[in-house]
Kinemage of the C-alpha trace (Angstrom):
@kinemage 1
@onewidth
@group {chain A} dominant
@subgroup {mainchain}
@vectorlist {calphas} color= white
{ca unk a 1} P 94.336 57.063 25.194
{ca unk a 2} L 97.519 57.440 27.238
{ca unk a 3} L 99.625 55.796 24.517
{ca unk a 4} L 98.960 58.760 22.200
{ca unk a 5} L 100.306 61.347 24.669
{ca unk a 6} L 103.828 61.250 23.216
{ca unk a 7} L 102.432 61.778 19.700
{ca unk a 8} L 100.481 64.866 20.753
{ca unk a 9} L 103.463 66.186 22.718
{ca unk a 10} L 105.720 65.671 19.676
{ca unk a 11} L 103.563 68.017 17.587
{ca unk a 12} L 103.453 70.624 20.333
{ca unk a 13} L 99.993 69.974 21.754
{ca unk a 14} L 99.774 70.045 25.559
{ca unk a 15} L 99.023 66.727 27.229
{ca unk a 16} L 97.899 66.396 30.846
{ca unk a 17} L 96.580 62.903 31.445
{ca unk a 18} L 96.401 63.305 35.223
{ca unk a 19} L 94.557 66.652 35.140
{ca unk a 20} L 96.974 67.894 37.808
{ca unk a 21} L 99.483 70.705 37.542
{ca unk a 22} L 102.252 72.201 39.629
{ca unk a 23} L 102.096 75.878 40.580
{ca unk a 24} L 104.344 78.304 42.446
{ca unk a 25} L 107.267 75.896 42.753
{ca unk a 26} L 110.073 77.598 44.652
{ca unk a 27} L 113.546 76.355 45.450
{ca unk a 28} L 115.614 77.745 48.299
{ca unk a 29} L 118.522 76.876 50.562
{ca unk a 30} L 118.750 77.287 54.330
{ca unk a 31} L 121.383 76.425 56.877
{ca unk a 32} L 120.350 74.540 60.029
{ca unk a 33} L 122.950 73.524 62.613
{ca unk a 34} L 125.687 74.106 60.033
{ca unk a 35} L 124.037 71.855 57.410
{ca unk a 36} L 122.740 73.257 54.118
{ca unk a 37} L 119.170 72.213 53.296
{ca unk a 38} L 117.725 72.314 49.789
{ca unk a 39} L 114.019 73.118 50.094
{ca unk a 40} L 111.423 72.669 47.350
{ca unk a 41} L 107.876 73.849 47.906
{ca unk a 42} L 104.843 74.565 45.796
{ca unk a 43} L 101.302 73.436 45.075
{ca unk a 44} L 99.553 70.691 43.126
{ca unk a 45} L 96.275 71.878 41.585
{ca unk a 46} L 93.496 69.701 40.173
{ca unk a 47} L 92.104 70.669 36.774
{ca unk a 48} L 89.746 67.672 36.743
{ca unk a 49} L 85.978 67.718 37.000
{ca unk a 50} L 86.031 64.811 39.452
{ca unk a 51} L 88.260 63.622 42.314
{ca unk a 52} L 91.684 62.463 41.086
{ca unk a 53} L 94.460 60.441 42.669
{ca unk a 54} L 97.711 62.287 43.317
{ca unk a 55} L 100.802 60.143 42.630
{ca unk a 56} L 104.115 60.313 44.501
{ca unk a 57} L 106.093 63.455 43.820
{ca unk a 58} L 109.511 63.061 42.170
{ca unk a 59} L 112.262 65.638 42.565
{ca unk a 60} L 115.443 65.768 40.475
{ca unk a 61} L 118.317 68.090 41.325
{ca unk a 62} L 120.039 69.026 38.068
{ca unk a 63} L 123.370 70.604 37.208
{ca unk a 64} L 123.851 73.573 34.863
{ca unk a 65} L 123.674 71.303 31.784
{ca unk a 66} L 120.305 69.860 32.911
{ca unk a 67} L 121.679 66.455 33.906
{ca unk a 68} L 119.960 64.853 36.891
{ca unk a 69} L 122.535 64.438 39.646
{ca unk a 70} L 120.295 63.458 42.558
{ca unk a 71} L 116.662 62.309 42.773
{ca unk a 72} L 114.206 61.650 45.574
{ca unk a 73} L 110.468 61.100 45.995
{ca unk a 74} L 107.820 61.755 48.584
{ca unk a 75} L 104.184 60.796 49.005
{ca unk a 76} L 101.768 63.672 48.448
{ca unk a 77} L 100.321 65.241 51.594
{ca unk a 78} L 96.893 64.009 50.401
{ca unk a 79} L 96.215 61.128 48.042
{ca unk a 80} L 93.048 62.549 46.424
{ca unk a 81} L 92.222 66.060 45.190
{ca unk a 82} L 88.704 67.159 44.375
{ca unk a 83} L 87.786 69.347 41.386
{ca unk a 84} L 89.734 72.610 41.521
{ca unk a 85} L 91.379 71.782 44.838
{ca unk a 86} L 94.931 72.818 45.704
{ca unk a 87} L 97.429 71.027 47.921
{ca unk a 88} L 100.691 72.539 49.137
{ca unk a 89} L 103.844 70.439 49.422
{ca unk a 90} L 107.296 70.949 50.912
{ca unk a 91} L 110.314 68.670 50.647
{ca unk a 92} L 113.884 69.142 51.785
{ca unk a 93} L 117.159 67.297 51.567
{ca unk a 94} L 120.242 67.899 53.703
{ca unk a 95} L 123.630 68.524 52.085
{ca unk a 96} L 122.496 68.720 48.434
{ca unk a 97} L 125.055 68.180 45.666
{ca unk a 98} L 127.235 71.287 45.355
{ca unk a 99} L 126.656 71.525 41.582
{ca unk a 100} L 122.849 71.423 41.817
{ca unk a 101} L 121.538 74.492 40.017
{ca unk a 102} L 117.812 73.704 39.830
{ca unk a 103} L 115.211 71.066 40.707
{ca unk a 104} L 112.679 69.493 38.355
{ca unk a 105} L 109.412 68.462 40.040
{ca unk a 106} L 107.061 65.956 38.428
{ca unk a 107} L 104.969 62.929 39.255
{ca unk a 108} L 106.558 59.517 39.795
{ca unk a 109} L 105.807 57.136 36.884
{ca unk a 110} L 106.029 53.416 36.160
{ca unk a 111} L 109.204 54.115 34.158
{ca unk a 112} L 110.802 55.565 37.302
{ca unk a 113} L 110.060 52.290 39.081
{ca unk a 114} L 111.686 50.310 36.261
{ca unk a 115} L 108.391 49.345 34.614
{ca unk a 116} L 107.397 49.797 30.983
């Protein structure tokens, strides 16, 4: 019952409706041809007992107060993960906002697309 996820989360119970999790997410900066690149890489791991669809990945650069200052998305390298499978991802943006202090990685949702 996806509609009950917020209720369980409100009382501190973990909710993972997709049966996917992020692991080993690392954020770094490199300079290429004089341009700073913000690089985000990590893995998506399936915790499901059957093949599951992997949604678009959503990245949000945040400032020191946690406010999102820049967002972008990317399709996953593979659209389906089997039970226990792992998929690595890597995304980069040139010239990130100067006040970006971290990046939140999650899955793109209907709310991100303006849906309900």
